[in-house]
SERO-4910 file (N, C-alpha, C, O; in steps of 0.05 Angstrom, whole numbers):
BEGIN
 pado doro    nc1    nc2    nc3   cac1   cac2   cac3    cc1    cc2    cc3    oc1    oc2    oc3
  Unk    A    677   -303   1138    672   -282   1119    659   -295   1094    669   -316   1085
  Unk    A    636   -284   1084    623   -296   1060    640   -292   1036    655   -273   1034
  Unk    A    638   -311   1017    654   -308    992    644   -284    976    621   -278    975
  Unk    A    663   -271    963    657   -248    946    647   -257    919    656   -277    908
  Unk    A    628   -242    909    618   -249    882    639   -242    861    653   -222    864
  Unk    A    640   -258    842    658   -253    820    649   -229    804    625   -226    800
  Unk    A    667   -211    795    658   -188    779    644   -197    753    629   -181    741
  Unk    A    648   -221    745    636   -230    720    611   -247    726    601   -261    708
  Unk    A    601   -246    750    577   -261    756    554   -251    739    550   -227    735
  Unk    A    539   -270    729    517   -263    712    494   -251    728    488   -260    750
  Unk    A    482   -231    716    458   -219    728    435   -238    725    434   -254    706
  Unk    A    416   -237    744    393   -255    741    379   -249    715    377   -226    706
  Unk    A    368   -270    703    353   -267    678    329   -250    683    315   -253    703
  Unk    A    323   -231    664    299   -214    667    274   -232    665    273   -251    650
  Unk    A    254   -224    680    229   -238    680    213   -227    656    209   -203    653
  Unk    A    205   -245    639    189   -237    615    162   -248    618    157   -270    628
  Unk    A    143   -233    607    115   -243    607    107   -247    578    115   -232    561
  Unk    A     92   -268    573     83   -272    546     65   -249    537     52   -237    553
  Unk    A     64   -244    511     47   -223    501     18   -229    506     10   -253    506
  Unk    A      3   -209    510    -26   -213    514    -39   -218    488    -35   -202    469
  Unk    A    -54   -239    486    -67   -245    460    -94   -231    459   -109   -231    479
  Unk    A   -100   -220    437   -126   -207    433   -142   -224    413   -132   -243    402
  Unk    A   -167   -217    410   -184   -232    392   -177   -228    363   -183   -245    346
  Unk    A   -163   -206    356   -157   -201    328   -130   -186    327   -121   -174    347
  Unk    A   -118   -187    304    -94   -171    299   -102   -142    295   -123   -136    284
  Unk    A    -85   -123    303    -91    -95    298    -90    -89    268    -75   -101    253
  Unk    A   -107    -70    260   -107    -62    232    -83    -45    226    -69    -36    244
  Unk    A    -77    -41    200    -55    -23    193    -58      5    204    -39     17    212
  Unk    A    -83     14    203    -89     41    213    -82     43    243    -71     64    252
  Unk    A    -88     23    258    -82     23    286    -52     22    291    -42     33    311
  Unk    A    -38      8    274    -10      5    278      5     30    270     22     39    285
  Unk    A     -1     41    247     14     64    237      0     91    242     13    112    238
  Unk    A    -25     90    249    -39    115    255    -47    131    230    -52    155    232
  Unk    A    -48    118    207    -55    132    183    -84    124    175    -89    101    170
  Unk    A   -101    143    175   -129    136    168   -131    128    138   -117    138    121
  Unk    A   -148    109    133   -153    100    106   -181    110     97   -198    114    114
  Unk    A   -184    114     72   -209    123     60   -218    104     39   -202     94     23
  Unk    A   -244     98     38   -255     80     18   -253     94     -9   -257    118    -12
  Unk    A   -246     79    -30   -243     90    -57   -268    105    -66   -266    127    -79
  Unk    A   -292     95    -60   -316    109    -69   -320    136    -55   -331    154    -66
  Unk    A   -310    138    -30   -311    163    -16   -291    183    -28   -297    207    -29
  Unk    A   -268    173    -36   -248    190    -49   -259    201    -75   -257    225    -81
  Unk    A   -271    184    -91   -282    192   -117   -303    213   -113   -304    234   -127
  Unk    A   -321    208    -94   -343    228    -89   -332    255    -80   -340    275    -90
  Unk    A   -312    254    -62   -300    279    -53   -285    294    -75   -285    318    -77
  Unk    A   -271    278    -92   -255    290   -113   -273    303   -134   -268    325   -144
  Unk    A   -295    289   -141   -314    300   -161   -327    325   -150   -335    342   -166
  Unk    A   -331    327   -124   -343    350   -112   -323    372   -106   -330    393    -94
  Unk    A   -298    368   -114   -276    387   -108   -273    391    -78   -265    413    -69
  Unk    A   -279    370    -62   -278    372    -33   -252    361    -22   -248    362      3
  Unk    A   -235    350    -39   -209    340    -29   -188    342    -51   -195    346    -75
  Unk    A   -163    339    -44   -141    340    -63   -128    312    -63   -124    300    -42
  Unk    A   -122    302    -87   -109    277    -90    -80    282    -99    -75    297   -118
  Unk    A    -61    269    -85    -33    271    -92    -22    244    -97    -24    225    -81
  Unk    A     -9    241   -121      5    216   -128     34    220   -119     48    238   -128
  Unk    A     43    203   -101     70    206    -89     90    187   -101    112    184    -90
  Unk    A     83    175   -124    102    156   -137    123    172   -153    122    196   -155
  Unk    A    142    157   -164    163    169   -180    152    179   -206    129    172   -214
  Unk    A    167    196   -220    158    209   -245    150    189   -267    130    192   -280
  Unk    A    166    167   -270    160    148   -291    133    134   -285    117    130   -304
  Unk    A    128    127   -261    102    114   -254     79    134   -259     58    125   -269
  Unk    A     83    159   -252     62    179   -256     56    182   -286     33    183   -294
  Unk    A     77    184   -302     74    187   -331     60    163   -344     44    166   -362
  Unk    A     67    140   -333     55    115   -344     25    114   -340     10    106   -358
  Unk    A     16    121   -316    -12    120   -309    -17    134   -283     -2    130   -263
  Unk    A    -38    151   -282    -45    164   -257    -74    172   -257    -88    171   -278
  Unk    A    -84    181   -235   -112    190   -233   -113    218   -246    -99    236   -237
  Unk    A   -129    221   -267   -131    248   -279   -139    269   -259   -159    266   -244
  Unk    A   -124    290   -258   -130    312   -239   -114    310   -214   -114    329   -198
  Unk    A   -100    288   -209    -84    285   -185    -58    301   -188    -47    303   -210
  Unk    A    -50    313   -166    -24    327   -166     -2    306   -165     -6    284   -155
  Unk    A     21    313   -176     44    295   -174     65    307   -157     78    327   -165
  Unk    A     69    296   -133     91    305   -115    104    279   -104     92    266    -87
  Unk    A    127    272   -114    141    248   -104    144    250    -74    148    271    -63
  Unk    A    142    227    -61    143    225    -32    167    240    -20    165    253      1
  Unk    A    190    238    -33    214    252    -23    211    282    -22    226    295     -8
  Unk    A    192    293    -37    189    322    -38    165    333    -22    161    357    -20
  Unk    A    149    315    -11    125    323      3    130    344     25    116    364     26
  Unk    A    150    339     41    155    357     64    161    386     54    152    405     67
  Unk    A    175    389     32    181    415     21    157    429      8    157    453      5
  Unk    A    137    414      2    113    424    -12     90    431      7     70    442     -1
  Unk    A     93    423     32     71    427     52     61    456     52     36    460     53
  Unk    A     78    476     52     67    504     53     49    511     29     33    529     31
  Unk    A     52    497      7     37    503    -18     12    486    -21     -3    490    -40
  Unk    A      8    467     -4    -16    449     -6    -41    463      4    -39    480     22
  Unk    A    -64    456     -7    -89    468      3    -93    462     33    -88    440     42
  Unk    A   -102    482     47   -106    479     76   -136    477     82   -144    470    105
  Unk    A   -153    481     62   -182    482     67   -197    456     61   -221    455     63
  Unk    A   -182    435     53   -196    410     48   -176    387     52   -152    390     52
  Unk    A   -187    363     57   -170    340     62   -152    333     38   -159    340     15
  Unk    A   -130    320     43   -112    311     22   -110    281     24   -106    269     45
  Unk    A   -113    268      0   -110    239     -2    -85    234    -19    -82    245    -40
  Unk    A    -67    217     -8    -44    210    -24    -47    181    -33    -61    165    -20
  Unk    A    -34    174    -54    -34    146    -63     -8    139    -76      7    156    -87
  Unk    A     -3    113    -75     21    101    -88     14     73    -96     -9     64    -92
  Unk    A     33     58   -106     27     30   -113     38     11    -93     35    -13    -95
***
């Protein structure tokens, strides 16, 4: 009769493969899926009233300095304000 395996016998180690190396590291946009916009494009769109800018920092930071004309909605409140945001143009948010 063959010997019985001990109930505490270790499972075989999982086979791991090394990560595939690419020529470059992924960009932040590729990692988090958030598109980025060039500052000059934001300025042009804002001046043409073609987009909305929202400052998502805390109130003290906003009071200290902000983009004139930007809305102030702290990040913690964004979800509650979605129904009131413009639907007809892109929204750009910024923080420090």
